[in-house]
Legacy VTK file of the C-alpha trace (Angstrom):
# vtk DataFile Version 3.0
C-alpha trace
ASCII
DATASET POLYDATA
POINTS 61 float
102.857 87.159 102.727
102.505 83.526 103.500
105.582 81.366 103.148
104.813 79.353 99.998
105.533 79.698 96.384
105.996 83.232 95.150
103.739 83.919 92.163
103.860 86.965 89.936
100.593 88.868 90.186
99.685 88.637 86.525
96.059 88.285 85.479
96.790 84.739 84.293
98.046 83.709 87.743
95.022 85.223 89.411
92.535 83.662 86.970
94.226 80.256 87.115
94.229 80.292 90.897
90.561 81.298 90.983
89.657 78.553 88.505
91.734 75.966 90.351
89.276 75.686 93.203
91.935 75.439 95.948
90.634 77.675 98.738
93.992 77.903 100.523
95.773 78.952 97.311
93.079 81.526 96.587
93.320 83.001 100.080
97.119 83.010 99.884
97.149 84.779 96.528
94.568 87.277 97.755
96.776 88.102 100.743
99.786 88.540 98.436
97.813 90.780 96.077
96.461 92.915 98.920
99.956 93.299 100.405
101.302 94.266 96.982
98.561 96.882 96.506
99.215 98.281 99.967
102.909 98.654 99.176
102.718 99.830 95.554
99.253 101.316 95.177
97.186 101.602 92.049
99.428 100.553 89.188
96.823 101.543 86.578
96.973 105.153 87.755
100.773 105.091 87.724
100.741 103.768 84.157
98.499 106.645 83.071
100.927 109.146 84.631
103.792 107.462 82.797
101.901 107.608 79.486
101.235 111.324 80.001
104.907 112.012 80.685
105.939 110.037 77.587
103.472 112.028 75.486
104.893 115.332 76.814
108.440 114.298 75.940
107.449 113.041 72.490
105.868 116.422 71.675
109.160 118.155 72.524
111.071 116.035 70.006
LINES 1 62
61 0 1 2 3 4 5 6 7 8 9 10 11 12 13 14 15 16 17 18 19 20 21 22 23 24 25 26 27 28 29 30 31 32 33 34 35 36 37 38 39 40 41 42 43 44 45 46 47 48 49 50 51 52 53 54 55 56 57 58 59 60
């Protein structure tokens, strides 16, 4: 990651940065997002796994 401000990778941050028109900020955020994905992977898939596990446990109740 570049040494600047740390931004949470929420959709709002990404959309605001894209709309802001600052090329350096956009490139910096893109690098942060790509590094995050490399480290943590596909969060959407992980959420689906979590939902499935919750559903299994709720059935057992």
